C-alpha positions as CSV (number, residue, x, y, z in Angstrom):
1,M,258.1,7.5,-69.1
2,A,257.9,11.1,-69.2
3,L,254.0,11.3,-69.9
4,A,253.7,9.1,-67.0
5,D,255.4,11.8,-64.8
6,L,253.1,14.6,-66.7
7,N,250.2,12.9,-66.1
8,A,250.8,12.1,-62.1
9,L,251.0,15.8,-61.6
10,R,248.1,16.5,-63.8
11,G,246.3,14.4,-61.2
12,M,248.5,16.1,-58.2
13,L,246.3,19.0,-59.7
14,N,242.9,17.3,-59.7
15,P,240.5,19.9,-57.9
16,A,238.6,16.7,-57.1
17,L,240.8,15.9,-54.5
18,P,240.6,17.4,-51.1
19,A,243.4,19.1,-49.8
20,R,245.5,18.5,-52.3
21,E,248.9,19.6,-50.7
22,D,248.0,17.3,-47.8
23,V,247.9,14.7,-50.2
24,F,250.6,15.4,-52.2
25,S,253.7,16.7,-50.4
26,H,255.3,19.7,-52.3
27,E,258.7,17.2,-52.1
28,S,256.5,14.6,-53.9
29,F,255.4,16.9,-56.7
30,G,258.2,18.3,-57.2
31,F,260.0,15.1,-57.5
32,H,257.7,14.4,-60.6
33,A,258.0,17.8,-62.0
34,Q,261.4,17.0,-62.2
35,Q,261.2,13.9,-63.7
36,A,259.0,14.9,-65.9
37,A,261.2,17.6,-67.3
38,E,264.5,15.1,-67.3
39,K,262.5,12.5,-68.9
40,C,261.2,14.6,-72.0
41,L,264.9,16.5,-72.6
42,K,266.7,13.1,-72.5
43,A,264.0,11.5,-75.0
44,W,264.7,14.6,-77.4
45,I,268.2,14.1,-77.4
46,A,268.0,10.3,-77.8
47,S,265.2,11.2,-80.9
48,L,268.0,13.3,-82.3
49,G,270.2,10.4,-82.6
50,K,272.7,11.3,-79.5
51,R,273.4,9.9,-76.2
52,Y,272.0,11.4,-73.0
53,P,274.4,12.0,-70.2
54,R,273.0,9.9,-66.9
55,T,272.5,12.9,-65.2
56,H,269.4,14.4,-63.1
57,D,270.9,17.8,-63.7
58,L,268.4,19.6,-66.0
59,M,271.1,22.4,-67.2
60,S,273.7,19.1,-68.6
61,L,270.7,17.9,-70.4
62,I,269.6,21.9,-71.7
63,E,273.1,22.2,-72.7
64,E,273.3,18.9,-74.6
65,L,270.7,20.1,-77.0
66,L,271.9,23.2,-77.0
67,D,275.2,22.0,-78.5
68,V,273.2,20.0,-81.3
69,G,271.8,23.3,-82.8
70,E,267.9,22.8,-80.6
71,D,266.4,25.9,-79.6
72,T,266.4,25.7,-76.2
73,S,265.2,29.5,-75.1
74,G,262.7,29.5,-72.4
75,L,264.1,26.2,-70.8
76,D,266.3,27.3,-68.2
77,T,263.6,28.4,-65.5
78,L,263.4,24.3,-65.4
79,V,266.6,24.3,-63.4
80,D,265.3,25.4,-60.3
81,L,263.8,22.2,-60.1
82,N,267.4,20.2,-60.4
83,P,267.0,19.9,-55.7
84,F,263.8,17.7,-56.3
85,A,265.8,14.9,-58.3
86,V,267.9,13.9,-55.4
87,E,267.9,16.5,-52.5
88,Y,264.6,16.4,-51.8
89,R,263.9,12.9,-52.3
90,S,265.1,12.2,-48.9
91,E,265.0,15.8,-47.2
92,P,262.1,18.1,-46.5
93,L,262.1,21.3,-48.2
94,D,264.0,23.8,-46.7
95,S,261.8,27.0,-46.1
96,D,259.0,27.9,-47.6
97,D,261.0,29.5,-50.4
98,D,261.5,26.0,-52.2
99,V,257.2,25.7,-52.2
100,L,256.8,25.4,-55.7
101,D,254.0,27.2,-57.7
102,R,252.0,23.6,-59.0
103,C,250.1,25.6,-61.6
104,A,252.9,27.0,-63.1
105,A,255.5,24.3,-62.8
106,L,252.8,22.0,-65.1
107,V,252.5,25.0,-67.6
108,E,256.1,25.1,-68.0
109,I,256.5,21.3,-68.6
110,Q,253.5,21.4,-70.9
111,A,255.1,24.0,-72.6
112,L,258.3,21.7,-73.1
113,F,256.1,18.8,-74.2
114,D,254.5,20.6,-76.9
115,R,257.5,22.1,-78.3
116,I,258.3,18.3,-79.4
117,P,255.1,16.6,-80.3
118,N,256.3,14.4,-82.9
119,L,258.7,13.0,-79.9
120,I,256.1,12.0,-77.4
121,G,252.7,11.8,-79.6
122,P,249.6,14.3,-78.9
123,L,249.2,14.6,-75.3
124,E,245.4,14.2,-73.8
């Protein structure tokens, strides 16, 4: 399921689509970015034989990994996606300050997937 959200992000950045920001809102893109990160972190935790908490809070998931000795360096910036899990699902962004750099978000999430290739399998 994490891979499905990652692929949705890739599709939203497809240069063949005209006016992508008009087609896919910042809230929609952010939601899929948050979901891809959340599901990937939960899969990582599950792969360690641990139960992950029922939460959308990416920091809680990162702390779970840290607590079992996993290297979580560089993952803290994912926490910026937290508002897209719930808050921006039903409300518009507060300001232009909340707009995601879509390409940077995709690179960051891809890097998370790349950290655990044996967990998810090869990405295409």
